[in-house]
Structure formats: C-alpha cells, structure tokens
KOLGUVO-179362 format. One record per residue: y, z negated, x negated of N, C-alpha, C in turn. Coordinates in steps of 0.2 Angstrom, whole numbers, padded with zeros to 4 digits, always signed. Each point is the difference from the previous one (the first is absolute). Example, Ala and Ser with C-alpha at 12.3 -4.5 7.8 and 13.67 -1.06 7.14 Angstrom:
% residues 2
-0028-0039-0066+0006+0000+0004+0006+0000-0004
+0005+0004+0002+0006-0001-0004+0005-0003+0004
This chain:
% residues 289
-0197-0118+0218+0007+0000+0008+0006+0001-0003
+0001-0001-0006+0009+0001-0002+0000+0006-0001
-0006+0004-0004+0001+0009-0002+0000+0005+0006
-0002-0004+0008-0004+0002+0008+0007+0000-0001
+0005-0003+0002+0008-0002+0003+0004+0002-0002
-0001+0002-0007+0004+0005-0003+0001+0007+0001
-0007+0004+0001-0001+0006+0001+0003+0001+0009
-0002-0005+0003+0000+0000+0007+0008+0001+0001
+0005-0005-0004+0008+0002+0001+0002+0007-0003
-0004+0003-0004+0003+0004-0004-0001+0006+0006
-0006-0002+0003-0003+0007+0007+0005+0000+0003
+0003-0007+0002+0003-0002+0008+0007+0003-0003
+0003-0001-0006+0008+0004+0002-0001+0007-0006
-0005+0003+0001-0001+0008+0000+0003+0003-0006
-0004-0005-0007+0000+0003-0007-0008-0001-0003
-0002+0004-0005-0006+0001-0002+0001-0003-0009
-0003-0002-0002-0001-0001-0009-0003+0007-0002
+0006+0001-0006-0005+0008-0006+0004-0004-0004
-0006-0001-0002+0001-0002-0009+0003-0005+0001
+0007+0000-0006+0005-0005+0000+0005-0001+0006
-0001+0006+0004+0006+0001+0003-0003-0004+0008
+0005+0000+0003-0001+0000+0007+0004+0004+0006
-0004+0005+0002+0003+0005+0002-0001+0000+0008
+0007+0003+0000-0003+0001+0011-0005+0005+0000
+0000-0001+0008-0005+0001+0003-0001+0006+0002
-0002+0006+0002+0001+0006+0003+0004+0000+0004
+0006+0005-0001+0005+0001+0007-0001+0004+0005
-0008+0001+0002-0001+0002+0005+0002+0008+0001
-0001+0002-0004+0001+0008+0001+0007+0001-0003
+0004-0004-0001+0008+0001-0003-0001+0004-0007
+0004+0005-0001-0001+0002-0006+0005-0001-0005
+0002-0004-0006+0006-0003-0004-0001+0007-0005
+0008+0002-0001+0000+0008-0004+0005-0004-0006
+0003+0003-0004+0004-0002-0008+0001+0008-0002
+0008+0002+0007+0001+0006-0006-0005+0007+0004
-0003-0002+0006-0002+0004+0003-0009+0002-0002
-0001-0004-0004-0007-0002-0002-0004-0008+0002
-0006+0003+0002-0003-0007+0002+0000-0006-0005
+0002-0006-0002+0000-0005-0003-0006+0000-0007
-0006+0003+0001-0005-0001-0005+0002+0007-0004
+0004+0007+0006-0002+0004-0006+0009+0000-0004
+0004-0003+0003+0005-0002-0003+0000-0003-0007
-0003-0006+0000-0002-0002-0006-0003+0002-0006
-0007+0005+0003-0003+0005-0002+0006+0004-0007
+0003+0002+0005+0004+0007-0002+0004-0005-0005
+0006-0002+0004+0008-0003-0005-0003-0007-0003
-0005-0005+0001-0001-0003-0006-0003-0008+0003
-0002-0004-0003-0003-0005+0002+0007-0005-0001
+0004+0000-0002+0007-0003+0001+0003-0001+0007
-0003+0003+0007+0002+0000+0005-0002-0005+0002
-0007-0004-0002-0003-0005+0004+0004-0006+0000
+0005+0000-0005+0003-0007-0003+0004+0000+0009
+0004+0006+0001+0000-0001+0008-0002+0001+0005
-0006+0003+0000-0005+0002+0008-0006-0003-0001
+0000-0003-0003-0010-0003-0001-0002-0004+0004
+0007-0003+0007-0004-0003+0005+0005+0003+0007
+0001+0007-0002+0006+0002+0006-0008+0002+0004
-0003+0003-0002-0006+0004+0005-0006-0001-0003
-0006+0000+0004-0008-0001-0003+0000+0007-0006
+0003+0006+0003-0002+0005-0005+0004-0001-0006
+0005-0004-0002+0003+0000-0005-0004-0006-0005
-0002-0003+0006-0003-0008-0006-0008+0003-0003
-0005+0006+0005-0003+0001-0002+0000+0005-0010
+0005+0002+0002+0001+0006-0006+0003-0004-0007
+0003-0006+0003+0005-0005-0004-0007-0004-0005
-0006-0003+0005-0005-0003-0003-0003+0003-0005
+0001+0008+0001-0004+0003-0007+0003+0001-0005
+0007+0000+0000+0004+0000-0006+0004-0008-0005
-0002-0006+0003+0003-0003+0000-0004-0004-0006
+0004-0004-0004-0004-0004-0007+0002-0007+0000
-0003-0007+0003+0003-0005+0001+0000-0003-0006
-0002+0002-0005+0000-0003-0008+0007+0001-0001
+0004+0004+0002+0005+0003-0004+0006-0004+0007
-0001-0007+0000+0006-0004+0003+0008+0002+0001
+0002+0004+0007+0006+0001-0001+0000+0006+0000
-0004+0005-0002+0000+0006-0004-0007+0005+0003
-0002-0002+0005-0006+0001+0004+0000+0007-0001
+0003+0004+0002+0001+0007+0002+0004+0003-0006
+0000-0002-0005+0005+0004-0005+0006-0001-0001
+0005+0006-0003+0007+0000+0001+0003+0000+0009
+0004-0001+0001+0006-0001+0005+0002+0007+0001
+0002+0002-0005+0003+0007+0000-0001+0004-0008
-0007+0005+0004-0004+0002-0007+0005+0005-0002
+0005+0004+0003+0004+0004-0002+0004-0001-0004
+0004-0006+0001+0004-0004-0003-0002-0003-0008
-0005-0003+0001-0005-0003-0005-0002+0002-0005
-0001+0006+0000-0004+0008-0001+0006+0000-0007
+0004-0001+0003+0008+0002-0008+0002-0006-0001
-0001-0006+0001+0003-0007-0002+0002+0001-0008
+0003-0002+0000+0001-0001-0009-0003-0009+0000
-0003-0001-0007-0004-0007+0000+0006-0005+0000
+0008+0002-0002+0004-0006+0001+0000-0002+0008
+0000+0005+0002+0004-0003+0009-0007-0003+0002
-0005-0003-0002-0003-0005+0002+0000-0005+0000
+0006-0002-0006+0002-0008+0000+0004+0000+0006
+0003+0004+0005+0001-0002+0006-0004-0003+0005
+0001-0004+0002-0007-0003+0004-0002+0003+0006
+0006+0004+0004-0001+0005+0006-0004+0006-0001
+0000+0001-0008-0003+0006-0003-0007+0000-0002
+0001-0008-0001-0006-0002-0003-0005-0001+0005
+0002-0002+0007-0004+0001+0005-0003+0005+0004
+0006+0004+0002-0001+0008+0000-0007+0006-0003
+0003-0002-0005-0004+0002-0007-0007-0005-0001
-0002-0001+0002-0006-0007-0002-0006+0002-0004
-0002+0006+0002-0006+0003-0006+0003+0003-0005
+0006+0007+0000+0003+0002-0006+0004-0006-0005
+0005-0003+0003+0001-0005-0006-0005-0004-0003
-0004-0002+0001-0007-0004-0004-0002+0006-0004
+0000+0004+0002-0003+0005-0008+0007+0002-0005
+0005-0002+0001+0006+0000-0005+0000-0006-0005
-0003-0006+0004+0001-0007-0004-0002+0002-0007
+0002-0004-0004-0002+0000-0007-0006-0004-0003
-0004+0002-0003-0006-0005-0001+0000-0007-0003
+0007+0004-0005+0001-0008-0004+0003-0004+0000
+0004-0001+0007+0005-0003+0002-0001-0004+0008
+0001-0006-0001-0004-0004+0006+0004+0002+0008
-0004+0000+0004+0001+0001+0007+0007-0004+0000
+0006+0004+0006+0004-0004+0000+0005-0002-0005
+0000+0005-0008+0004-0003-0006+0005+0006+0001
+0006-0001-0003+0005+0004+0000-0001+0007-0003
-0006+0002-0003-0003+0007-0002-0005+0001+0002
+0001-0002+0007-0009+0002+0002-0003+0008+0002
+0009+0001+0003+0000+0008-0002+0003+0006-0004
+0002-0007-0006+0002+0007-0005+0007-0002+0001
+0004+0007-0003+0007+0000+0001+0003-0002+0007
+0006-0001+0000+0003+0000+0006+0004+0004+0003
-0001+0005-0002+0006+0006-0002-0004+0007+0000
-0002+0006+0004-0003+0006-0004+0003+0004-0005
+0008-0001+0000+0001+0002-0005-0001-0001-0005
-0003-0007-0002-0001+0000-0007-0006+0003-0005
-0001+0007+0004-0006+0002-0005+0005+0005-0002
+0008+0000+0000+0005+0006-0003+0003-0004-0003
-0002-0006+0000+0005-0005-0004+0000+0000-0007
+0006+0003-0006-0003-0002-0007+0001-0007-0003
-0002-0001-0004-0001-0007-0004+0008-0004+0000
+0005+0005-0002+0006-0005+0000+0002-0001+0006
-0001+0002+0007+0001-0002+0005-0003-0008+0001
-0006-0001-0002-0001-0009-0001+0005-0003-0003
+0004+0001-0004+0005-0007-0001+0004+0000+0005
+0002+0004+0007+0004-0003+0003-0006-0004+0007
+0003-0006+0002-0001-0006+0005-0004+0004+0005
+0003+0006+0002-0002+0003+0008-0007+0003+0000
+0001+0006-0007-0008+0004-0004-0005-0007-0001
+0002-0004-0002-0006-0005-0005-0001-0005+0007
+0002+0000+0005-0003-0005+0005-0004+0005+0004
+0002+0006+0002-0003+0006+0005-0006+0003-0004
+0000-0002-0005-0005+0006-0007-0001-0005-0005
-0002-0007+0002-0003-0006-0005-0006+0001+0001
-0004+0001+0005-0009+0001+0000-0001+0006-0003
+0000+0003+0000-0002+0005-0005+0003+0004-0005
+0005+0006+0003+0004+0006-0005+0002-0005-0006
+0003-0007+0002+0003-0001-0004-0003-0002-0007
-0003-0006+0002-0007-0001-0005-0003+0006-0004
+0000+0006+0004-0006+0004-0004+0004+0003-0003
+0009-0001-0001+0004+0004-0003+0002-0003-0006
-0002-0007-0003+0002-0005-0005+0000+0003-0007
+0002+0000-0002+0001+0000-0008-0004-0002-0006
-0004+0001-0003-0005-0005-0001+0001+0002-0009
-0002-0004-0005+0001+0001-0008-0009+0002+0000
+0000+0001-0008-0008+0002-0001-0003-0005+0002
-0001-0006+0001-0004-0005+0001+0000+0000+0007
+0003+0002+0004+0001+0000+0006+0004-0006+0004
+0004-0003-0004+0005-0004+0000+0006+0002+0005
+0002+0001+0005+0005-0002+0004+0008+0001-0004
+0003+0006-0001+0007+0001-0003+0004-0008+0004
+0003-0006-0003+0003-0004+0003+0007+0004+0001
+0003+0000+0005+0008+0003+0000+0000+0007+0000
-0005+0003-0002-0002+0006+0002-0004+0005+0003
-0002-0003+0006-0008-0001+0006+0001+0006-0002
+0005+0003+0003+0000+0007+0004+0005+0007-0006
+0000-0005-0006+0003+0009-0005+0007-0001+0002
+0003+0005-0002+0008+0000+0002+0003+0001+0007
+0005-0003-0002+0002-0001+0009+0004+0004+0001
+0001+0004-0006+0004+0008+0005-0001+0006-0004
-0008+0002+0002-0003+0005-0004+0004+0006-0001
+0006+0005+0005+0002+0005-0002+0004-0003-0006
+0006-0003-0001+0003-0002-0005-0004-0002-0007
-0004-0004+0002-0003-0001-0007-0005+0004-0004
+0000+0006+0004-0006+0005-0003+0005+0003-0007
+0008+0001+0002+0004+0002-0004+0003-0006-0005
-0004-0004-0002+0003-0006-0004-0001+0003-0008
+0004-0003-0003+0000+0001-0006-0001-0007-0003
-0004+0000-0005-0002-0007-0006+0006-0006+0002
+0006+0000-0004+0004-0004+0001+0003-0002+0006
-0003+0005+0005+0006-0002+0008-0006-0007+0002
-0005-0002-0002-0006-0003+0001+0005-0008-0003
+0004-0001-0005+0002-0005+0000+0003-0004+0006
+0003+0004+0003+0005+0000+0007-0003-0001+0005
-0007+0005+0001-0002+0000+0005-0009+0000+0002
-0002-0004-0005-0006-0003+0001-0004-0003+0003
+0005-0002+0007-0002-0004+0005-0003+0006+0005
+0007+0004+0001+0000+0004+0004-0007+0006+0001
-0001+0002-0009-0005+0005-0003-0005-0003-0003
-0003-0006+0003-0003-0004-0003-0007+0005-0005
-0002+0003+0006-0007+0005-0002+0003+0005-0005
+0005+0002+0000+0003+0005-0004+0002-0002-0007
+0003-0007+0000+0001-0003-0008-0006-0001-0001
-0005-0002+0002-0004-0005-0004-0004+0007-0003
-0001+0006+0003-0003+0005-0004+0004+0002-0006
+0007-0001-0001+0004+0001-0005+0001-0005-0006
-0004-0005+0002+0002-0006-0005-0002+0001-0006
+0005-0002-0006-0003+0002-0007-0003-0004-0003
-0003-0007+0004-0004-0005-0002+0005-0004-0007
+0006+0002+0000+0004-0005-0005+0004-0007+0002
+0000-0005-0001+0002-0005+0003+0010+0002+0000
+0005-0001+0004+0005+0002+0000+0002+0008-0003
-0004+0003+0002+0000+0008-0001-0002+0003+0004
-0003-0004+0007-0006+0002+0004+0002+0008+0002
+0006+0004+0000-0001+0005+0003+0002+0006-0004
+0002-0001-0008+0003+0001-0006+0007-0001+0001
+0004+0007-0003+0009-0002-0001+0002+0000+0007
+0005-0004+0002+0003-0001+0005+0005+0006+0000
+0003+0002-0004+0004+0007+0000-0003+0007-0006
-0004+0001+0000-0004+0007-0003+0005+0003-0002
+0005+0003+0004+0005+0004-0004+0005-0001-0005
+0002-0006+0002+0004-0004-0005-0005-0002-0006
-0005-0003-0002-0004-0002-0003-0001+0005-0005
-0001+0007+0004-0003+0003-0005+0005+0004-0006
+0007-0004+0000+0005+0002-0005+0003-0004-0003
-0004-0008+0000+0002-0005-0004-0004+0001-0007
+0003-0005-0007+0000+0001-0005-0006-0008+0000
-0004+0001-0005-0005-0007+0000+0007-0007-0002
+0004+0001-0004+0003-0005+0001+0001-0005+0004
+0002+0006+0006+0004-0003+0007-0006-0006+0003
-0006+0002+0000-0004-0006+0002+0001-0005-0003
+0003-0004-0005+0001-0004-0001+0003-0003+0005
+0005+0002+0003+0002-0003+0006-0004-0002+0005
+0000-0006+0005-0004-0003+0004+0001+0005+0005
+0005+0001+0002+0001+0006+0006-0002+0006+0001
+0000+0003-0007-0003+0007+0001-0008-0002-0003
+0001-0006-0003-0010+0000+0000-0004+0000+0006
+0004-0004+0007-0003+0000+0004-0001+0007+0004
+0007+0002+0001+0001+0008+0005-0004+0004-0005
-0002+0001-0006-0002+0005-0002-0007-0002-0005
-0005-0006+0005-0006-0001-0004-0006+0003-0002
+0002+0004+0004-0006+0005-0004+0002+0004-0005
+0005+0004+0000+0005+0001-0005-0002-0003-0006
+0001-0005-0001+0002-0005-0003-0006-0004-0004
-0004+0002+0004-0007-0002-0002-0005+0006-0007
+0003+0004+0004-0003+0007-0006+0004+0001-0005
+0006-0003-0001+0005+0000-0006-0001-0008-0004
-0003-0003+0003-0002-0006-0004-0003+0000-0006
+0002-0004-0006-0006-0001-0005-0002-0006-0001
-0007+0000+0004-0003-0007-0001-0001-0003-0006
-0001+0005-0005-0001-0004-0007+0008-0003-0004
+0005+0002+0002+0005-0002-0001+0003-0006+0006
-0002-0004-0001+0003-0005+0007+0006-0002-0001
+0004+0000-0006+0007-0001-0001+0004+0005+0000
-0004+0007-0001+0005+0007+0001-0005+0004+0006
-0001-0003+0004-0005+0004+0004+0004+0008+0004
+0006-0001+0000+0002+0005+0003+0005+0004-0006
-0002+0000-0006+0004+0001-0004+0006-0004-0003
+0008+0005-0004+0005-0001-0001+0005-0002+0009
+0003-0009-0002+0002-0002+0007+0005+0005+0002
+0004+0004-0005+0006+0002+0001-0001+0006-0002
+0007+0005+0000-0001+0005-0004+0001-0002-0007
-0004+0001-0006+0002-0001-0006+0008+0004-0001
-0002+0005+0000+0006+0004-0002+0006-0002-0002
+0002-0006+0004+0008-0003-0001-0001-0003-0007
-0006-0006-0001+0000-0003-0005-0001+0005-0006
-0002+0005-0001-0001+0005-0004+0006+0001-0004
+0007+0001+0008+0004+0004-0004+0005-0006-0003
-0001-0007+0006+0003-0007-0003+0000-0002-0007
-0007+0003-0005-0001-0001-0007+0002+0006-0003
+0001+0003+0003+0005+0008-0004-0006+0003-0005
+0001+0001-0006-0005+0004-0004-0006-0005-0002
+0001-0006+0002-0006-0004-0004-0005+0003+0004
-0006-0004-0006-0007+0003+0005-0003-0004+0005
-0006+0003+0003-0004-0005+0005-0001-0006-0002
-0001-0002-0010-0003-0007+0001+0004-0004+0001
+0007+0004-0003+0005-0005+0001+0002-0004+0006
+0000+0006+0006-0001-0002+0005-0002-0004+0004
-0005+0001-0002-0008-0003+0002+0000-0009-0002
+0003+0001-0006+0001-0007-0003+0004-0007+0004
+0004+0004+0005+0004-0004+0003-0003-0003+0007
-0002-0005+0000-0004-0004+0006+0002+0003+0007
+0007+0000+0003+0002+0003+0006-0003+0009+0001
+0001+0002-0005-0003+0007-0001-0008+0001+0002
-0004-0003-0006-0006+0000+0000-0006-0005+0007
+0007-0003+0005-0004-0003+0006+0000+0005+0005
+0007+0006+0000+0001+0005+0004-0002+0005-0001
+0001+0004-0006-0005+0005-0004-0007-0001+0000
-0004-0005+0004-0007+0001-0005-0004+0004+0000
+0000+0007+0002-0004+0004-0002+0003+0006-0005
+0007-0001+0001+0003+0002-0007-0002-0003-0006
+0001-0005-0001+0000-0005-0003-0007-0001-0001
-0005+0000+0003-0008+0001-0001-0001-0002-0009
+0002+0006-0003-0003+0001-0006+0005+0000-0007
+0005-0005+0002+0006-0001-0003+0001-0010-0002
C-alpha cells in the first residue's frame, strides 16, 4: 500500500524514476539545448561531465545521463568534472581538495599504492618540479618538504651495505665547487663536500686526506718531522720518511749534525758520538759508532 502511494505521489508532481535518478517528466515538446545541441547530443559529444549540471534539467538530459552514470563511484558518477584540465593535471595538484573533487577520476589513478589514503605522500611529491631536483637540493628545508615523498628518498646516498650515509644523505652540498677540491681541502670542507671527501680518504687516522700543505711538505727534511706541528701538517710525507725499525731514531738525525762535527774539529766521529748529547741528536750518524 505504501509503495503504491509513493508511485502516485511521483506521478502527481510530474517526475519519473530512472535508475538512481528522479528525472523530470516529458516537457511536452519543449526541446532543451546546450550550445545549440539537444541535451542528449551535447552529452554524447562534449562529455558525461555535463550531467553534473544538467541531469535533472530535462528528460532528454536525464535519459542520456542514465546511460553514463556510475552509482558505484559516489561523488564521481560521471567522471572528472573538467576532463580537459584534469587530463594534464600534475599529481601534486590533487592534494588540493577542490582539484581532487573536480578530477575525481584522474586523481585516484595517481595515488601511490604503498601510501594510505589521506597520508602526506598519497600523491607523491608536492611539487612537479621535483622531477628536476638534484640531490644536494634535498638538504634545503623547502625541497625536503616538497620532494620528501619520492625524489629525495630516491636520491639518498648509501654505502655498500645499503645504509644511508648519515650527515651526507645527499652527497656534496655544493657539487660544482666540490668537484675542484684537492684532498688537503677536505680538512676544512669535509662537511660541505662530504661525498667527494669520502672518496679521497686515505684511511689513516689523523691523516685522513694526506698532507695539509703538499707544496710545503715536498721540501722538508726528515728530521723536521720530529717537530709535532710539522708532523701534523706533513703527516703523509712524514709517514713515508719514517723508519719504523728505529723508534728512537725514526726520522734520522734530529738536527743537521754538521754543526756538531765542526765543534769537534778534527776529532773522529767515534769521539763525537761518544758524547751523550751528540749521540742523542745525531742518532743516524752515530748509529755505527
């Protein structure tokens, strides 16, 4: 009885049920047009998105929309509301609720399968320019925020075991300048040029990048390495000059021993080396005396 009452009410107000739509009744010969086309032809040529605006305007519109309506996709029954713009929309623009609603069919195609819906990385990077980002850019807060979903994670530097290089996650911070870096420059720039400097490491503790002043260190004499400052600055050269078999005389004579020889005049070396002070500083010269 109630069902019959509903049908009677619908007939009385001049509407009829079509699928999930409650359509207007025939307008008695009135032809509704869109851009000079009948509603049915306009929807067929221009697209089903017209139904969002015209599905209830005329019986002809309603009949055409009924054939294209997808009630399973609630809120997106006729696909994108602006197919032309949505065809070229960047995934990052789908984060805007208005765009997500207008491009309700296109935006879901951009969702990352490994990201939950509604997450901060649902549509990947927030800026389409992230495709052109260079690794060092990810050190900057703005880039790390906009490109932190895909681009930056994909450019992270890892060691041979697959571990992220902490503090050097994206390599050199100034790649162009770091490309011209000499090993000794890494003592002052290893933070900025962490990637380049890592490849220049010697593996020697305290002498990680070789001599700190290679030009000066080329001209030193072995005995100068006894001086702590010289030994530090010329760590690589001093290591090469070092005699590990003589820990008490590792760099040879500790001074220019010619001065001692002149002090002893014509005396023999054995006489000179018999003096404790001479034997200590002229350890190489006095080795066999």
